C-alpha positions in Angstrom: 0.0 0.0 0.0 1.3 3.4 -1.0 2.3 5.7 1.9 0.0 8.6 2.4 1.8 12.0 2.5 0.5 15.0 4.4 1.7 18.4 5.4 3.5 18.4 8.8 1.5 21.4 9.7 2.2 25.0 10.8 3.3 24.7 14.4 5.5 27.8 14.0 7.1 29.9 11.3 10.8 29.4 11.9 13.4 31.6 10.2 15.6 29.9 7.6 19.3 29.7 8.4 21.5 32.6 7.5 25.1 32.3 6.4 26.4 32.7 10.0 24.3 29.7 11.1 25.2 27.7 8.0 28.9 28.2 8.2 29.0 26.4 11.5 28.1 23.1 9.9 30.7 20.6 8.7 30.0 18.1 5.8 29.2 14.6 7.0 30.2 11.7 4.7 28.0 9.2 3.0 27.9 5.6 4.2 28.0 2.6 1.8 25.8 3.4 -1.2 22.6 1.3 -1.5 22.5 -1.6 -4.0 19.9 0.2 -6.0 22.2 3.1 -6.7 25.1 0.7 -7.5 22.9 -1.0 -10.1 21.9 2.3 -11.6 25.6 3.3 -11.8 26.8 0.3 -13.8 23.9 0.1 -16.2 23.7 2.3 -19.3 20.3 1.6 -20.9 19.2 2.8 -24.4 15.5 2.8 -24.8 13.7 2.2 -28.0 9.9 2.5 -28.7 8.1 0.1 -31.1 5.8 2.0 -33.5 4.1 -1.2 -34.7 2.7 -4.0 -32.6 4.9 -7.2 -32.7 7.9 -5.4 -34.1 11.3 -6.8 -33.1 14.6 -4.8 -33.4 17.5 -6.2 -35.4 20.7 -6.5 -33.4 23.7 -8.2 -34.9 27.5 -8.3 -34.7 29.0 -7.0 -37.9 32.7 -7.7 -37.4 35.1 -9.9 -35.4 36.3 -6.9 -33.4 33.1 -6.8 -31.4 31.1 -4.1 -33.3 27.4 -4.5 -33.1 24.7 -2.7 -35.0 21.1 -2.0 -33.9 18.9 -1.5 -37.0 15.6 0.3 -36.0 14.3 0.6 -39.5 10.9 2.5 -39.6 9.3 0.4 -36.9 11.2 1.8 -33.9 12.4 5.1 -32.5 15.1 5.9 -29.9 14.2 7.1 -26.5 11.3 6.8 -24.1 8.4 9.1 -24.8 6.1 10.6 -22.1 2.6 9.3 -21.8 0.4 11.8 -20.1 0.1 15.5 -19.5 -2.6 17.4 -17.6 -3.4 20.9 -16.3 -4.9 20.8 -12.8 -7.3 23.5 -11.3 -5.9 25.0 -8.1 -8.9 23.8 -6.2 -8.1 20.1 -6.9 -4.6 20.5 -5.4 -4.5 23.1 -2.7 -5.8 21.7 0.5 -4.0 23.9 3.0 -3.0 27.5 3.1 0.3 26.6 4.7 2.0 23.3 3.8 5.3 21.8 4.6 7.0 18.5 3.5 10.0 17.1 5.2 13.1 16.5 3.1 13.8 12.9 2.1 17.3 12.1 3.3 18.3 8.5 2.8 19.7 6.5 5.7 23.0 6.0 3.9 23.4 9.6 3.1 25.6 12.2 4.8 25.0 15.9 4.4 27.0 18.1 2.1 26.5 21.7 3.3 29.5 23.0 1.4 29.7 21.7 -2.2 33.1 21.7 -3.9 33.7 24.7 -6.2 34.4 23.6 -9.8 37.7 24.4 -11.5 38.3 26.7 -14.5 35.2 27.7 -16.3 34.6 28.4 -20.0 32.0 31.2 -19.9 30.9 31.1 -23.5 28.1 33.5 -24.4 25.5 32.3 -26.9 25.6 34.1 -30.3 23.1 34.9 -32.9 23.6 34.1 -36.6 24.8 37.7 -37.0 27.5 37.1 -34.4 25.8 39.4 -31.8 26.1 38.2 -28.2 22.9 37.0 -26.5 22.5 38.7 -23.1 21.1 36.6 -20.1 17.7 37.4 -18.8 18.8 39.7 -16.0 22.3 39.8 -14.6 22.7 42.6 -12.0 26.2 44.0 -12.3 28.8 41.3 -11.9 27.5 37.8 -12.6 27.7 36.2 -9.2 26.8 32.6 -10.2 29.3 30.0 -9.0 30.0 26.7 -10.7 30.0 23.8 -8.3 30.6 20.0 -8.4 27.3 18.2 -7.7 28.1 15.5 -5.2 26.4 14.8 -1.9 23.0 15.6 -0.6 21.2 17.9 -1.4 23.3 19.1 -4.4 22.9 15.7 -6.2 19.1 16.3 -6.2 19.4 19.1 -8.7 19.6 18.1 -12.3 19.4 19.0 -16.0 16.2 18.7 -17.8 16.2 18.0 -21.6 13.1 18.3 -23.8 12.1 16.9 -27.2 9.0 16.9 -29.2 8.1 14.0 -31.4 6.6 14.2 -34.9 5.8 10.7 -36.2 9.0 8.9 -35.4 11.2 12.0 -35.7 12.6 13.5 -32.4 13.4 17.2 -32.4 15.5 18.6 -29.6 13.7 21.6 -28.2 15.5 23.1 -25.2 16.9 22.4 -21.7 16.2 23.6 -18.2 16.7 22.6 -14.6 14.7 20.4 -12.2 14.9 19.1 -8.6 13.9 15.8 -6.9 10.9 16.2 -4.5 9.9 12.6 -4.1 10.8 9.0 -4.8 9.8 9.3 -8.4 8.9 13.0 -8.7 10.8 15.9 -10.2 9.6 19.6 -10.2 10.5 22.1 -12.8 9.0 25.2 -14.4 5.7 24.7 -16.3 7.1 26.6 -19.3 9.9 24.0 -19.6 7.2 21.5 -20.6 6.1 21.6 -24.3 2.4 22.1 -23.6 1.8 23.3 -27.2 2.3 19.8 -28.7 -1.2 18.7 -27.4 -3.0 20.8 -29.9 -0.8 19.6 -32.7 -1.1 15.9 -32.0 2.7 15.5 -31.4 4.4 13.4 -28.8 6.9 14.6 -26.2 9.9 13.4 -24.2 11.8 14.8 -21.2 14.9 13.4 -19.6 16.1 14.3 -16.1 19.8 13.8 -15.1 20.5 14.5 -11.5 23.9 15.9 -10.6 24.6 16.3 -14.3 28.2 17.4 -14.9 29.8 17.5 -18.4 27.0 15.4 -19.9 26.5 12.6 -17.4 25.6 12.3 -13.7 28.5 12.3 -11.3 26.9 9.1 -9.9 27.3 7.2 -13.2 26.0 7.2 -16.8 23.0 5.1 -15.9 21.7 7.6 -13.2 19.0 9.4 -15.1 15.3 9.0 -15.9 12.9 9.7 -18.7 9.6 11.4 -17.6 6.4 9.5 -17.7 3.8 12.1 -16.8 3.5 15.9 -16.3 0.9 17.7 -14.2 0.9 21.5 -13.8 -1.6 24.3 -13.1 -4.1 25.5 -15.6 -3.1 28.5 -17.7 0.0 29.1 -15.7 1.3 32.6 -14.9 4.7 33.3 -13.3 3.3 32.8 -9.8 2.3 29.2 -10.6 4.9 28.4 -13.2 5.6 24.9 -11.9 5.0 21.3 -13.0 5.6 18.0 -11.3 7.0 15.2 -13.5 6.6 11.5 -12.7 9.8 9.6 -13.4 10.0 6.2 -14.9 13.0 5.4 -12.6 12.5 6.3 -8.9 15.8 8.1 -8.5 14.7 9.7 -5.2 14.7 6.3 -3.5 18.5 6.3 -3.5 19.4 9.9 -4.0 16.9 11.6 -1.7 14.9 14.7 -2.3 14.2 18.3 -1.1 11.5 19.2 1.3 9.2 22.1 0.6 7.5 24.9 2.5 5.0 27.7 1.9 6.9 30.9 1.7 6.1 33.4 4.5 6.5 37.1 3.9 8.0 37.6 7.3 11.2 36.2 5.6 11.3 39.1 3.2 14.7 40.8 2.8 16.5 38.1 4.7 19.6 36.8 3.1 18.6 33.1 3.3 18.2 31.7 -0.2 20.1 29.6 -2.8 19.2 29.1 -6.4 20.7 26.4 -8.6 20.6 25.9 -12.4 22.1 24.9 -15.7 22.2 28.2 -17.6 23.6 28.1 -21.1 25.6 31.3 -20.3 27.6 29.5 -17.7 29.8 26.5 -18.8 27.5 26.2 -21.8 24.9 24.6 -19.5 27.1 21.6 -19.0 27.8 22.2 -15.3 25.6 23.5 -12.5 25.9 26.9 -11.0 24.5 28.5 -7.9 24.0 31.8 -6.2 23.7 31.8 -2.4 22.5 34.0 0.4 20.4 36.4 -1.6 17.1 37.9 -0.3 13.6 37.7 -1.6 12.7 41.4 -1.9 8.9 41.1 -2.5 6.1 38.5 -3.0 3.0 39.1 -5.0 -0.1 37.0 -5.7 -0.1 35.9 -9.4 -2.2 33.3 -11.1 -2.8 30.5 -8.6 0.4 31.1 -6.8 2.9 33.7 -5.5 5.7 35.5 -7.3 8.8 35.5 -5.3 11.0 38.4 -6.5 14.8 38.7 -6.2 18.0 40.2 -7.8 19.8 36.8 -8.1 21.4 36.5 -11.5 19.6 34.3 -14.1 19.6 33.3 -17.7 18.2 30.7 -20.1 18.6 27.2 -18.7 18.0 28.3 -15.1 14.3 27.9 -15.6 12.9 25.3 -13.2 15.8 25.5 -10.8 15.1 25.2 -7.1 15.0 28.3 -4.8 15.6 26.8 -1.3 16.7 27.6 2.2 18.1 25.6 5.1 16.4 24.7 8.4 17.3 22.4 11.2 15.8 19.4 9.5 17.3 20.1 6.1 16.8 22.0 2.9 13.3 23.1 1.7 12.2 24.5 -1.6 10.1 27.7 -1.4 10.1 28.4 -5.1 10.8 27.2 -8.7 12.7 29.7 -10.8 10.6 31.1 -13.6 12.4 34.0 -15.3 12.6 37.8 -15.4 9.9 40.4 -14.8 9.6 44.1 -15.4 7.4 46.3 -13.2 6.4 49.7 -14.5 6.2 52.4 -11.9 4.3 55.3 -13.5 5.5 57.6 -14.7 9.3 57.5 -14.4 11.0 54.1 -13.9 11.0 50.4 -14.4 12.0 47.8 -11.8 13.6 44.6 -13.1 13.6 41.4 -10.9 14.0 37.7 -11.4 11.1 35.6 -10.2 10.3 32.2 -8.7 6.9 30.5 -8.6 5.9 29.7 -5.0 3.3 30.0 -2.3 1.2 27.2 -0.8 0.5 25.7 -4.2 4.1 24.5 -4.4 4.1 22.1 -1.4 0.5 21.2 -2.1 1.3 20.2 -5.7 4.2 18.0 -4.4 1.9 16.4 -1.8 -0.6 15.7 -4.5 2.0 14.0 -6.7 3.4 12.0 -3.7 0.0 10.7 -2.9 -1.1 9.9 -6.5 2.2 8.6 -7.9 
């Protein structure tokens, strides 16, 4: 019988840790990795999808040196497509105005408060056909994002999301973003990372999540990734509810763990508590994760079904869907999912630019819904 997940309630609104509290903690090592993770590490599956009932792939050795060929013909396609997508009304999901979910920290896991900083970084800017440089969404002065090596909990729970849409048996690579584990088989990302438009065109879709992705593979092994089976988000999302939960075919959270989540409280405004992680194309070409730590959320506004959390933390394409989280005594909790940039017009003289995460009570409530239904 599937375990029933509920909010742990609102006994008190505790402040997140600040940097002075955080710096007192030392990393604790992992114990022996579970067999499940070892099995994922050594495997390197390649999925193929039959387009015709009863079709069988042709797999044969073509020389004595050990070269094999897999002939898919027109009856198969590579990859593992998604099966279901749905927009949910807020009333179906939100059961509590304040919700909190404990982090999922495996018994074998230590705690890595201080992730290793990566080595030299190739900061290549994207260019247009004309050769003109593409500027990130909003970078405020010096770009303060820092590349890190994703090893240990919770940094391994952040990963790269890759998206394809499928026309017939042709896969077209669309874009990439960032996601985070929030359950045994659940990943959360921004709703706009999901290709909702394919539903009206009759196309298929596929999304792949690679936790702790670093230079193209997970730091835990080439087999540590999962295709996404289902995606559920909010109807007609705005920036305040720009979030979607994805059901994974492979329950990566069983072995790697996952983030907790909380309803953001505006008493935390202007406190330097928060960390944002992502895989922006402007940093290491999106091949390594970067983070920015100890920034404040400067304002929160109701928007759509949720709440916009506004901040000056640097961001650019590829950061979308990344976790915005803080630390408490029982571990790290998401309060938002990074959405993008926003301009606020203050009549008549000036414009305020912020970056924005989707949050509010709809975030932990959506995760609770997914944990109980998947």
